[in-house]
Every structure is written in C-alpha cells, then in structure tokens.
C-alpha positions as a Markdown table, in Angstrom:
| # | Residue | x | y | z |
|---|---|---|---|---|
| 1 | Met | -19.0 | 41.9 | 1.7 |
| 2 | Thr | -16.3 | 43.9 | 3.0 |
| 3 | Pro | -13.5 | 41.7 | 4.2 |
| 4 | Lys | -12.6 | 42.2 | 8.0 |
| 5 | Leu | -9.1 | 42.0 | 9.4 |
| 6 | Ala | -8.8 | 41.8 | 13.4 |
| 7 | Val | -5.6 | 42.4 | 14.7 |
| 8 | Leu | -5.0 | 40.6 | 18.3 |
| 9 | Gly | -2.2 | 42.4 | 20.2 |
| 10 | Gly | -2.8 | 45.6 | 18.1 |
| 11 | Ser | -2.1 | 48.0 | 21.0 |
| 12 | Thr | 1.6 | 47.6 | 20.4 |
| 13 | Pro | 3.2 | 50.6 | 18.7 |
| 14 | Phe | 5.0 | 48.0 | 16.8 |
| 15 | Thr | 1.8 | 47.3 | 14.6 |
| 16 | Val | 2.4 | 50.5 | 12.9 |
| 17 | Gly | 4.7 | 48.4 | 10.8 |
| 18 | Leu | 1.7 | 46.2 | 9.7 |
| 19 | Ile | -0.3 | 49.3 | 8.8 |
| 20 | Asp | 2.6 | 50.7 | 7.0 |
| 21 | Ala | 2.9 | 47.5 | 4.8 |
| 22 | Leu | -0.7 | 47.4 | 4.4 |
| 23 | Gln | -0.5 | 51.0 | 3.2 |
| 24 | Gly | 2.2 | 50.0 | 0.7 |
| 25 | Val | -0.1 | 47.3 | -1.2 |
| 26 | Ala | -3.1 | 49.4 | -1.6 |
| 27 | Asp | -3.4 | 48.6 | -5.2 |
| 28 | Arg | -3.1 | 44.7 | -4.5 |
| 29 | Leu | -5.4 | 44.1 | -1.6 |
| 30 | Pro | -9.1 | 45.3 | -1.3 |
| 31 | Ala | -10.2 | 47.7 | 1.1 |
| 32 | His | -10.9 | 46.0 | 4.6 |
| 33 | Thr | -12.5 | 46.7 | 7.8 |
| 34 | Leu | -9.6 | 46.9 | 10.2 |
| 35 | Ile | -10.1 | 46.4 | 13.8 |
| 36 | Leu | -7.5 | 46.5 | 16.4 |
| 37 | His | -8.0 | 44.4 | 19.6 |
| 38 | Gly | -5.4 | 45.3 | 22.8 |
| 39 | Arg | -5.5 | 45.8 | 26.6 |
| 40 | His | -3.7 | 49.0 | 26.7 |
| 41 | Gly | -6.5 | 51.7 | 25.8 |
| 42 | Ala | -4.3 | 54.9 | 25.4 |
| 43 | Asn | -2.0 | 52.6 | 23.3 |
| 44 | Leu | -4.7 | 51.1 | 21.3 |
| 45 | Gln | -6.2 | 54.8 | 20.5 |
| 46 | Leu | -2.9 | 55.9 | 19.3 |
| 47 | Val | -2.4 | 53.0 | 16.8 |
| 48 | Glu | -6.1 | 53.4 | 15.6 |
| 49 | Arg | -5.3 | 57.1 | 14.9 |
| 50 | Tyr | -2.2 | 56.2 | 12.9 |
| 51 | Ala | -4.3 | 53.4 | 11.2 |
| 52 | Gln | -7.1 | 55.8 | 10.3 |
| 53 | Gln | -4.6 | 58.6 | 9.0 |
| 54 | His | -2.9 | 56.1 | 6.6 |
| 55 | Leu | -5.8 | 53.6 | 5.8 |
| 56 | Gly | -8.7 | 55.5 | 5.9 |
| 57 | Val | -7.8 | 57.6 | 3.3 |
| 58 | Leu | -7.6 | 54.3 | 1.1 |
| 59 | Gly | -11.1 | 53.2 | 1.9 |
| 60 | Trp | -10.2 | 51.2 | 4.9 |
| 61 | Arg | -12.7 | 51.3 | 7.9 |
| 62 | Val | -10.8 | 51.4 | 11.3 |
| 63 | Gln | -11.9 | 50.7 | 14.6 |
| 64 | Ser | -10.3 | 49.6 | 18.0 |
| 65 | Thr | -12.1 | 47.9 | 20.7 |
| 66 | Met | -10.6 | 46.1 | 24.3 |
| 67 | Gln | -13.4 | 43.5 | 23.7 |
| 68 | Leu | -12.4 | 40.2 | 22.2 |
| 69 | Glu | -15.5 | 39.2 | 21.1 |
| 70 | Gln | -16.1 | 42.7 | 19.5 |
| 71 | Ala | -12.9 | 42.3 | 17.4 |
| 72 | Leu | -13.5 | 38.7 | 16.2 |
| 73 | Ala | -17.3 | 39.0 | 15.3 |
| 74 | Gly | -17.5 | 38.5 | 11.5 |
| 75 | Ala | -13.7 | 38.6 | 11.0 |
| 76 | Thr | -12.5 | 36.9 | 8.1 |
| 77 | Gln | -8.6 | 37.2 | 8.9 |
| 78 | Val | -7.1 | 37.3 | 12.2 |
| 79 | Val | -3.0 | 38.2 | 13.0 |
| 80 | His | -2.6 | 36.9 | 16.1 |
| 81 | Gln | 0.6 | 38.5 | 17.7 |
| 82 | Ile | -0.3 | 38.7 | 21.4 |
| 83 | Arg | 2.7 | 38.5 | 23.5 |
| 84 | Tyr | 1.2 | 37.4 | 26.5 |
| 85 | Ser | 2.1 | 39.0 | 29.6 |
| 86 | Gly | 4.0 | 41.5 | 27.2 |
| 87 | Leu | 7.6 | 42.3 | 27.0 |
| 88 | Glu | 7.9 | 42.3 | 30.9 |
| 89 | Arg | 7.5 | 38.3 | 30.7 |
| 90 | Arg | 10.0 | 38.4 | 27.9 |
| 91 | Leu | 12.5 | 40.2 | 30.2 |
| 92 | Ala | 11.6 | 38.1 | 32.8 |
| 93 | Cys | 12.5 | 34.8 | 30.7 |
| 94 | Glu | 16.0 | 36.6 | 29.9 |
| 95 | Glu | 16.9 | 37.2 | 33.1 |
| 96 | Phe | 16.0 | 33.6 | 34.1 |
| 97 | Cys | 18.6 | 32.5 | 31.5 |
| 98 | Ala | 21.1 | 35.0 | 32.3 |
| 99 | Arg | 21.2 | 33.9 | 35.9 |
| 100 | His | 21.9 | 30.2 | 34.9 |
| 101 | Gly | 24.5 | 31.4 | 31.9 |
| 102 | Val | 22.4 | 29.9 | 28.8 |
| 103 | Gly | 21.0 | 31.5 | 25.7 |
| 104 | Ala | 17.9 | 33.4 | 26.2 |
| 105 | Asp | 16.1 | 33.2 | 22.5 |
| 106 | Glu | 12.5 | 33.5 | 22.4 |
| 107 | Thr | 11.9 | 30.8 | 19.7 |
| 108 | Phe | 13.7 | 27.8 | 21.4 |
| 109 | Gly | 15.7 | 27.2 | 24.4 |
| 110 | Pro | 14.9 | 27.8 | 28.2 |
| 111 | Ala | 13.2 | 31.3 | 27.7 |
| 112 | Ala | 11.0 | 29.8 | 24.9 |
| 113 | Leu | 10.1 | 26.9 | 27.0 |
| 114 | Leu | 9.4 | 28.9 | 30.0 |
| 115 | Cys | 7.5 | 31.5 | 28.1 |
| 116 | Ala | 5.3 | 29.1 | 26.3 |
| 117 | Leu | 4.4 | 27.2 | 29.6 |
| 118 | Leu | 3.4 | 30.4 | 31.2 |
| 119 | Ser | 1.3 | 31.5 | 28.5 |
| 120 | Val | -0.7 | 28.4 | 27.5 |
| 121 | Pro | -3.8 | 29.3 | 30.2 |
| 122 | Ala | -4.2 | 32.9 | 28.2 |
| 123 | Leu | -3.4 | 31.2 | 24.7 |
| 124 | Arg | -6.6 | 28.7 | 25.5 |
| 125 | Thr | -8.9 | 31.7 | 26.4 |
| 126 | Thr | -7.9 | 33.1 | 23.0 |
| 127 | Cys | -8.6 | 29.8 | 21.0 |
| 128 | Leu | -11.9 | 29.6 | 22.8 |
| 129 | Ala | -13.1 | 33.0 | 21.5 |
| 130 | Leu | -11.5 | 32.5 | 17.9 |
| 131 | Arg | -13.5 | 29.0 | 17.7 |
| 132 | Arg | -16.6 | 30.9 | 19.0 |
| 133 | Asp | -16.8 | 34.3 | 17.2 |
| 134 | Cys | -14.8 | 33.7 | 13.7 |
| 135 | Pro | -14.7 | 30.1 | 13.2 |
| 136 | Glu | -14.0 | 30.3 | 9.4 |
| 137 | Ala | -11.5 | 33.0 | 9.6 |
| 138 | Trp | -8.1 | 32.3 | 8.6 |
| 139 | Val | -6.0 | 32.8 | 11.8 |
| 140 | Leu | -2.3 | 34.2 | 11.2 |
| 141 | Asn | -0.1 | 33.4 | 14.1 |
| 142 | Leu | 3.1 | 35.5 | 14.7 |
| 143 | Thr | 3.3 | 34.6 | 18.3 |
| 144 | Asn | 6.5 | 32.9 | 19.5 |
| 145 | Pro | 7.6 | 30.3 | 19.7 |
| 146 | Leu | 5.8 | 30.0 | 16.7 |
| 147 | Ser | 5.7 | 26.2 | 15.8 |
| 148 | Thr | 4.6 | 25.4 | 19.3 |
| 149 | Val | 1.8 | 27.9 | 19.5 |
| 150 | Thr | 0.6 | 27.0 | 16.0 |
| 151 | Ala | 0.4 | 23.6 | 17.1 |
| 152 | Leu | -1.7 | 24.5 | 20.3 |
| 153 | Met | -3.9 | 26.6 | 18.6 |
| 154 | Leu | -4.6 | 24.0 | 15.9 |
| 155 | Glu | -5.3 | 21.2 | 18.6 |
| 156 | Ala | -7.5 | 23.8 | 20.2 |
| 157 | Gly | -9.8 | 23.7 | 17.4 |
| 158 | Val | -8.5 | 26.9 | 15.5 |
| 159 | Ala | -9.0 | 25.0 | 12.4 |
| 160 | Arg | -7.5 | 27.7 | 9.9 |
| 161 | Cys | -4.6 | 28.6 | 11.9 |
| 162 | Val | -1.1 | 28.9 | 9.9 |
| 163 | Gly | 2.2 | 30.1 | 11.5 |
| 164 | Leu | 3.9 | 32.8 | 9.4 |
| 165 | Cys | 7.6 | 33.4 | 9.0 |
| 166 | Glu | 9.7 | 35.6 | 6.6 |
| 167 | Leu | 13.4 | 34.0 | 7.4 |
| 168 | Pro | 13.2 | 31.2 | 4.5 |
| 169 | Trp | 12.3 | 33.9 | 1.9 |
| 170 | Val | 14.4 | 36.6 | 3.3 |
| 171 | Thr | 17.5 | 34.1 | 3.2 |
| 172 | Val | 16.9 | 33.4 | -0.3 |
| 173 | Gln | 16.6 | 37.0 | -1.1 |
| 174 | Glu | 20.0 | 37.6 | 0.5 |
| 175 | Thr | 21.6 | 34.8 | -0.9 |
| 176 | Gly | 20.3 | 36.1 | -4.6 |
| 177 | Arg | 21.7 | 39.3 | -3.7 |
| 178 | Leu | 25.1 | 38.2 | -2.7 |
| 179 | Leu | 25.3 | 36.1 | -5.9 |
| 180 | Asp | 24.0 | 39.1 | -8.2 |
| 181 | Leu | 21.4 | 37.3 | -9.5 |
| 182 | Pro | 17.7 | 38.0 | -10.2 |
| 183 | Ile | 15.9 | 36.5 | -7.2 |
| 184 | Ala | 12.6 | 35.7 | -9.3 |
| 185 | Glu | 14.6 | 33.1 | -11.6 |
| 186 | Leu | 16.0 | 31.4 | -8.5 |
| 187 | Gln | 14.8 | 27.7 | -7.9 |
| 188 | Trp | 14.9 | 26.6 | -4.4 |
| 189 | Ala | 13.7 | 23.9 | -2.0 |
| 190 | Tyr | 13.2 | 24.5 | 1.8 |
| 191 | Arg | 12.6 | 22.2 | 4.8 |
| 192 | Gly | 12.3 | 22.5 | 8.3 |
| 193 | Leu | 10.3 | 23.8 | 11.7 |
| 194 | Asn | 10.0 | 27.5 | 12.3 |
| 195 | His | 13.5 | 29.2 | 12.7 |
| 196 | Arg | 15.4 | 25.6 | 12.2 |
| 197 | Gly | 15.4 | 25.2 | 8.4 |
| 198 | Phe | 17.5 | 24.7 | 5.6 |
| 199 | Ile | 17.8 | 25.8 | 1.9 |
| 200 | Tyr | 19.2 | 22.6 | 0.3 |
| 201 | His | 18.4 | 23.1 | -3.4 |
| 202 | Leu | 19.2 | 26.2 | -4.9 |
| 203 | Arg | 19.6 | 26.7 | -8.7 |
| 204 | Tyr | 19.8 | 29.2 | -11.5 |
| 205 | His | 19.0 | 28.0 | -15.0 |
| 206 | Gly | 20.3 | 24.9 | -14.2 |
| 207 | Arg | 23.5 | 25.7 | -12.2 |
| 208 | Asp | 23.7 | 24.7 | -8.7 |
| 209 | Leu | 24.1 | 27.8 | -6.6 |
| 210 | Leu | 25.2 | 25.8 | -3.4 |
| 211 | Val | 28.4 | 24.5 | -5.2 |
| 212 | Glu | 29.0 | 28.1 | -6.2 |
| 213 | Leu | 27.9 | 29.9 | -3.1 |
| 214 | Ser | 30.7 | 28.9 | -0.4 |
| 215 | Pro | 34.0 | 30.1 | -2.7 |
| 216 | Arg | 32.2 | 33.0 | -3.8 |
| 217 | Leu | 31.4 | 34.3 | -0.3 |
| 218 | Ala | 34.8 | 34.2 | 1.0 |
| 219 | Asp | 34.5 | 36.3 | 4.3 |
| 220 | Arg | 31.0 | 37.2 | 4.0 |
| 221 | Ser | 27.9 | 35.5 | 5.2 |
| 222 | Val | 24.3 | 34.6 | 4.6 |
| 223 | Leu | 22.7 | 36.5 | 7.7 |
| 224 | Gly | 25.3 | 35.4 | 9.8 |
| 225 | Ile | 25.8 | 31.8 | 8.1 |
| 226 | Gly | 29.5 | 31.5 | 7.1 |
| 227 | Ala | 30.6 | 29.6 | 3.9 |
| 228 | Gly | 32.5 | 26.8 | 5.9 |
| 229 | Thr | 28.9 | 25.8 | 7.4 |
| 230 | Ile | 27.2 | 25.8 | 4.3 |
| 231 | Ala | 29.8 | 23.7 | 2.5 |
| 232 | Ala | 29.5 | 21.4 | 5.3 |
| 233 | Leu | 25.9 | 21.3 | 5.0 |
| 234 | Glu | 25.8 | 21.7 | 1.4 |
| 235 | Ala | 22.6 | 23.7 | 2.3 |
| 236 | Ile | 21.9 | 27.1 | 3.9 |
| 237 | Pro | 20.7 | 27.0 | 7.4 |
| 238 | Leu | 18.5 | 29.8 | 8.4 |
| 239 | Lys | 20.5 | 32.4 | 10.8 |
| 240 | Tyr | 19.3 | 30.7 | 14.1 |
| 241 | Phe | 21.3 | 27.6 | 13.5 |
| 242 | Gln | 24.4 | 29.7 | 14.9 |
| 243 | Leu | 22.6 | 28.9 | 18.2 |
| 244 | Val | 23.1 | 25.3 | 18.1 |
| 245 | Gln | 26.6 | 25.8 | 16.6 |
| 246 | Ser | 27.8 | 27.3 | 19.3 |
| 247 | Pro | 25.6 | 26.6 | 22.3 |
| 248 | Gly | 26.0 | 28.6 | 25.3 |
| 249 | Pro | 25.2 | 32.2 | 26.6 |
| 250 | Thr | 24.0 | 34.9 | 24.3 |
| 251 | Ala | 24.0 | 38.7 | 24.9 |
| 252 | Ser | 21.1 | 39.5 | 27.1 |
| 253 | Gly | 19.0 | 42.7 | 27.2 |
| 254 | Arg | 16.8 | 42.6 | 23.9 |
| 255 | Ala | 13.3 | 42.7 | 25.9 |
| 256 | Ala | 14.9 | 45.7 | 27.8 |
| 257 | Phe | 15.8 | 47.4 | 24.5 |
| 258 | Leu | 12.6 | 46.7 | 23.1 |
| 259 | Ile | 10.5 | 48.1 | 26.2 |
| 260 | Lys | 12.2 | 51.4 | 25.7 |
| 261 | Leu | 12.0 | 51.5 | 21.9 |
| 262 | Arg | 8.2 | 50.9 | 22.5 |
| 263 | Glu | 7.8 | 53.9 | 24.8 |
| 264 | Arg | 10.3 | 56.0 | 22.1 |
| 265 | Ile | 7.5 | 55.0 | 19.5 |
| 266 | Leu | 4.6 | 55.9 | 21.6 |
| 267 | Asn | 5.8 | 59.2 | 22.5 |
| 268 | Glu | 6.5 | 60.0 | 18.6 |
| 269 | Leu | 2.8 | 58.7 | 17.9 |
| 270 | Arg | 1.7 | 61.5 | 20.4 |
| 271 | Ser | 3.5 | 64.2 | 18.9 |
| 272 | Ser | 2.0 | 63.2 | 15.3 |
| 273 | Val | 0.4 | 60.3 | 13.4 |
| 274 | Ala | 0.7 | 61.8 | 10.2 |
| 275 | Thr | 4.1 | 59.9 | 9.2 |
| 276 | Ser | 5.5 | 56.7 | 10.4 |
| 277 | Pro | 7.5 | 57.2 | 13.8 |
| 278 | Val | 11.5 | 57.5 | 13.1 |
| 279 | Ser | 12.3 | 54.9 | 16.0 |
| 280 | Leu | 10.4 | 52.1 | 14.2 |
| 281 | Cys | 13.3 | 51.5 | 11.9 |
| 282 | Glu | 15.4 | 50.3 | 15.1 |
| 283 | Arg | 13.4 | 47.0 | 15.0 |
| 284 | Tyr | 13.3 | 44.4 | 12.4 |
| 285 | Leu | 9.7 | 44.0 | 11.2 |
| 286 | Ala | 10.1 | 42.4 | 7.9 |
| 287 | Trp | 7.7 | 39.8 | 8.9 |
| 288 | Tyr | 4.8 | 42.2 | 7.9 |
| 289 | Pro | 5.9 | 43.3 | 4.3 |
| 290 | Gln | 7.3 | 40.1 | 3.7 |
| 291 | Ser | 4.8 | 37.2 | 5.1 |
| 292 | Val | 1.8 | 38.6 | 6.6 |
| 293 | Val | 0.8 | 41.1 | 3.7 |
| 294 | Pro | 1.6 | 38.6 | 0.9 |
| 295 | Met | -0.1 | 36.0 | 2.8 |
| 296 | Leu | -3.4 | 38.3 | 2.9 |
| 297 | Ile | -3.0 | 39.2 | -0.7 |
| 298 | Ala | -2.9 | 35.4 | -1.8 |
| 299 | Leu | -6.0 | 34.8 | 0.5 |
| 300 | His | -7.9 | 37.2 | -1.6 |
| 301 | Asp | -6.4 | 36.0 | -4.9 |
| 302 | Ala | -8.1 | 33.4 | -7.3 |
| 303 | Gln | -4.4 | 32.7 | -8.8 |
| 304 | Pro | -2.4 | 30.7 | -6.3 |
| 305 | Ser | 1.0 | 32.1 | -5.3 |
| 306 | Leu | 4.0 | 30.7 | -3.4 |
| 307 | Gln | 4.3 | 31.5 | 0.6 |
| 308 | Ile | 5.9 | 30.0 | 3.5 |
| 309 | Val | 3.5 | 28.6 | 5.9 |
| 310 | Asn | 3.5 | 26.7 | 9.4 |
| 311 | Val | 1.2 | 24.1 | 9.0 |
| 312 | Met | 0.8 | 20.9 | 11.0 |
| 313 | Arg | 1.9 | 17.5 | 9.2 |
| 314 | Asp | 1.0 | 13.8 | 9.6 |
| 315 | Asp | 3.5 | 13.2 | 12.5 |
| 316 | Gly | 1.7 | 16.1 | 14.6 |
| 317 | Leu | 4.4 | 18.6 | 14.4 |
| 318 | Val | 3.9 | 22.0 | 12.9 |
| 319 | Trp | 6.6 | 22.0 | 9.8 |
| 320 | Glu | 7.4 | 25.3 | 7.9 |
| 321 | Val | 6.7 | 24.4 | 4.3 |
| 322 | Pro | 6.7 | 26.2 | 0.9 |
| 323 | Ala | 2.7 | 26.1 | 0.0 |
| 324 | Met | 0.4 | 27.5 | -2.8 |
| 325 | Val | -2.0 | 29.8 | -1.5 |
| 326 | Cys | -5.3 | 31.6 | -2.8 |
| 327 | Arg | -8.8 | 32.4 | -1.8 |
| 328 | Asp | -9.5 | 28.5 | -2.0 |
| 329 | Gly | -7.0 | 27.6 | 0.9 |
| 330 | Val | -3.5 | 26.3 | 1.5 |
| 331 | Gln | -1.8 | 23.7 | -0.4 |
| 332 | Pro | 1.7 | 22.4 | 0.8 |
| 333 | Met | 3.8 | 22.0 | -2.0 |
| 334 | Pro | 6.1 | 18.5 | -2.4 |
| 335 | Gln | 9.8 | 19.2 | -1.9 |
| 336 | Pro | 12.9 | 16.9 | -3.3 |
| 337 | Pro | 14.8 | 14.8 | -1.1 |
| 338 | Cys | 17.3 | 16.5 | 1.1 |
| 339 | Asn | 20.6 | 15.4 | 2.1 |
| 340 | Ser | 21.5 | 13.1 | 4.7 |
| 341 | Arg | 23.2 | 16.1 | 6.7 |
| 342 | Val | 20.2 | 18.1 | 6.6 |
| 343 | Ala | 18.1 | 15.1 | 7.4 |
| 344 | Thr | 20.0 | 14.5 | 10.4 |
| 345 | Trp | 19.7 | 17.8 | 11.6 |
| 346 | Leu | 15.8 | 17.8 | 10.8 |
| 347 | Gln | 15.5 | 14.7 | 13.0 |
| 348 | Ile | 17.2 | 16.3 | 16.0 |
| 349 | Phe | 15.2 | 19.7 | 15.7 |
| 350 | Ala | 11.9 | 17.2 | 15.5 |
| 351 | Arg | 12.7 | 15.4 | 18.2 |
| 352 | His | 13.3 | 18.4 | 20.2 |
| 353 | Glu | 9.9 | 19.8 | 19.1 |
| 354 | Gln | 8.1 | 16.6 | 20.1 |
| 355 | Ala | 9.4 | 16.9 | 23.9 |
| 356 | Phe | 8.8 | 20.6 | 24.0 |
| 357 | Leu | 5.3 | 20.3 | 23.1 |
| 358 | Lys | 4.7 | 17.4 | 25.4 |
| 359 | Ala | 6.4 | 19.5 | 28.2 |
| 360 | Val | 3.7 | 22.5 | 27.5 |
| 361 | Glu | 0.9 | 20.3 | 27.1 |
| 362 | Lys | 1.5 | 18.3 | 30.1 |
| 363 | Pro | 3.7 | 20.5 | 32.3 |
| 364 | Ser | 5.9 | 18.2 | 34.9 |
| 365 | Ala | 9.5 | 18.3 | 36.1 |
| 366 | Glu | 10.5 | 15.4 | 34.0 |
| 367 | His | 8.7 | 16.4 | 30.9 |
| 368 | Ile | 10.8 | 20.0 | 31.3 |
| 369 | Arg | 13.9 | 17.8 | 31.7 |
| 370 | Gln | 13.3 | 15.8 | 28.6 |
| 371 | Ala | 12.6 | 19.2 | 26.6 |
| 372 | Leu | 15.7 | 20.8 | 27.8 |
| 373 | Val | 18.1 | 17.7 | 27.1 |
| 374 | Ala | 16.6 | 17.2 | 23.8 |
| 375 | Asp | 17.4 | 21.0 | 23.0 |
| 376 | Pro | 20.3 | 21.2 | 20.5 |
| 377 | Ser | 21.1 | 24.6 | 21.9 |
| 378 | Leu | 22.2 | 23.3 | 25.3 |
| 379 | Ser | 24.8 | 20.7 | 26.5 |
| 380 | Glu | 23.4 | 17.9 | 28.4 |
| 381 | Pro | 25.2 | 19.2 | 31.7 |
| 382 | Gln | 23.5 | 22.3 | 31.3 |
| 383 | Ala | 20.1 | 20.7 | 30.8 |
| 384 | Glu | 20.2 | 18.7 | 33.7 |
| 385 | Leu | 21.2 | 21.6 | 35.9 |
| 386 | Ile | 18.7 | 24.2 | 34.6 |
| 387 | Ala | 15.6 | 21.8 | 34.6 |
| 388 | Pro | 14.9 | 22.1 | 38.3 |
| 389 | Ala | 15.2 | 25.8 | 38.2 |
| 390 | Leu | 13.0 | 26.2 | 35.3 |
| 391 | Trp | 10.2 | 24.0 | 36.8 |
| 392 | Glu | 10.4 | 26.0 | 40.2 |
| 393 | Ala | 10.1 | 29.3 | 38.0 |
| 394 | Tyr | 7.2 | 27.9 | 36.1 |
| 395 | Gln | 5.6 | 27.0 | 39.9 |
| 396 | Ala | 6.4 | 30.3 | 41.0 |
| 397 | Gln | 5.0 | 32.3 | 38.2 |
| 398 | Gly | 2.3 | 30.0 | 36.8 |
| 399 | Ala | -0.4 | 31.4 | 39.3 |
| 400 | Ile | -0.2 | 34.9 | 37.8 |
| 401 | Glu | -3.4 | 36.0 | 36.0 |
| 402 | Gly | -3.7 | 38.4 | 33.5 |
| 403 | Arg | -1.6 | 39.0 | 29.9 |
| 404 | Arg | -0.6 | 41.9 | 28.1 |
| 405 | Asp | -0.7 | 42.1 | 24.2 |
| 406 | Asp | 2.6 | 44.2 | 23.4 |
| 407 | Val | 4.8 | 42.6 | 20.8 |
C-alpha cells in the first residue's frame, strides 16, 4: 500500500521547504501520496503545483484539499504545522508583549501563553478529526508552543503524536563544527523540554569535550551561547537559554517580517514553480531536513535510528528525548545522570511547564498569573503586572472564531 502523508497547514508557502527536503531524500524514502490541506485555496494550489513539479516526477502522487476529512482519510503520517489564526495572531501577541515591555517569543513567555490560550478550541477540533479519520497515523507536531501543543494533542486522544524539533541535533552539529571533529563520532546526552534543554555529556573517543570547549571557544559561541555560560553549567544549553539569562524585552517585528516574506515567496511561486523561491532562504527552516524528514525515513525503516522526539513521560509533561525510531515505533533511550546545575534548571522549566499547561487547560486569571510567575523569562514584578492584562486580552479575543493555517 502506498503510504499517505498529510500536511495540515499546507497552504503556507513555507511548506516549500518540506517539499525541497523530501525531494533531497528521494532515494531513502518511498514515494507517497502527499495531500496538502489548507484554508487558503489560491495559496494551496500554488504549493500543490510546486510539489507536483518536484515530487511528481519522483513517483509521488500530489493532491490538495480544503476539506480536513479528505486530507486525513487513510493517512499514515501527518505533519501538523497549523498556525491557528495565522501569522496575524502571532503579530497580535508580539504587539501585546511590546506594549508591556516583555519578550515576545512564541515558544515560551507571555506571547506563547496568549497564543496557546486562543488556539485551544481550534486545536481540539483538529484532534477530533485526527482521532476519527486516521487514528493509527503518526502525527508529527511542529506547532508552537510545541511541548504544550503536543501534550494537548496526546491528552485529546491523538495517541501517536510526537513533537519534533531539530535544535538539539543542530546544537551538537555546530559544536562538532567549532571543534573540527567528525559529528558522527561524537557521543552525547541530552535532557530537556522543547527549546529548554541541555547537551550535558559530550565525548569524542573518551575525551570530555565539555572541558575542552570553553577554552577553545574564546570569543565565539555555540548558536549564541558563550564560553562562560557553558563553563558555569558544564553543559551546552540550547540557544533559547539566552531568554532566561537576560530576561527583558526582545526585538519585535518577527511576525511582520514573516508576513512580508510570505507574500514575496507567493509572488515568486506565481512567477514559476520550476525552482525553489529565492526568498525562501531568508527564513530558517532547518526543522524540515534535520528533523521531520529523518523522522519520516525512520518510521519506514526496519532498522532503528536515533531521533530527537517530544513525548509524554510519567510526570504528565512532554519532554524532549533521544529515542530509537523505526517502523515498529518510538523507544526513548535512557540517558546518564546530569549534573546539579542542569538538574536545577530542568526543575525550574518543569514547574513552569506544569503551570503553563494548567493555565491553558483551565483558563482563569489566577492560573494565568501562576504560569507567568513561574516563567523564568520574566521577573516576578513583570509577571504580576502583566497577568491581569493577559487575562483581559484572552477574554477579549477568545470569542473570535475561525483559524488560518499559515506557518
């Protein structure tokens, strides 16, 4: 039987990055039926034409639909990348944070909390469809805030849902590049929540590279993480650790930039689908070739391979873990103990994640306040000040119906 890959949120032109990544592994992945689902008919047709041009010649059957049931029926894998209410919601959340002088990241912090609160009703509708139309499919979640959305999907009965992020693996790759060592020969351990994790064991033929790394970095960094931080932690945190190292306002305008970039890419697709749009390179899209496509390959392979996945653990939280993946399933791998500094930060992040989930699942002014107070990217005075405003913003916008599926 030909496997079927459904992409939810497929009308965003950034999906071209996924199509390019699939094209690049044609010799390692069997031809699929690719069905693109989206809410923007004209954009959807452009992405379909591009996919047909680049995957159709490789034996893939490409379709598009605005009907969710049709997209999911018989799917064996689903990429969930819906941005509920589109980049316009991200823009509104960024503007909210800018008005209150706090950071506007979409994975944690006030912007992520407001976006998650507003997205829950539509997300639950998607989960109902996934359970009904393709209950056995592997659902690869990319929608932020990733750990929370993955938890909500699992709790809604989407049993084979895993969150995917390339950042731990990319961090290892960058470290190997800086040390001029073969990445395939590095031994490493990782623990964390999505975007809040640590490479805390890194060896090469018995050498402890974490001891060597700080002196050799000098004024360089590992994706923005400097030598001093690595030495203090005896670990390499993911780049988002910078948001908790120096809490405060961050540059806004990311959503506005992406909205403009989206339109430029669409215009380039309207001109030609023969080549990848030039403007696509202006957005970081490494999650497709570094995480999504390797996961798809692994799910078709009889031999297990190491992947980084976000899965629910016994404490009810979705943790990001190394796992062995093959067609038989996903098996998280045991990791060696981490040091006390890393353990302390993981406890801080876990407490925040628990409070964040509670606020999203049972919204109230007090639960929102508790989630913000637990957020390490905010000072307590900031959290107390912004909590009533965020509750009011949620109440004011929560009645807005509809969703858009741009990424």
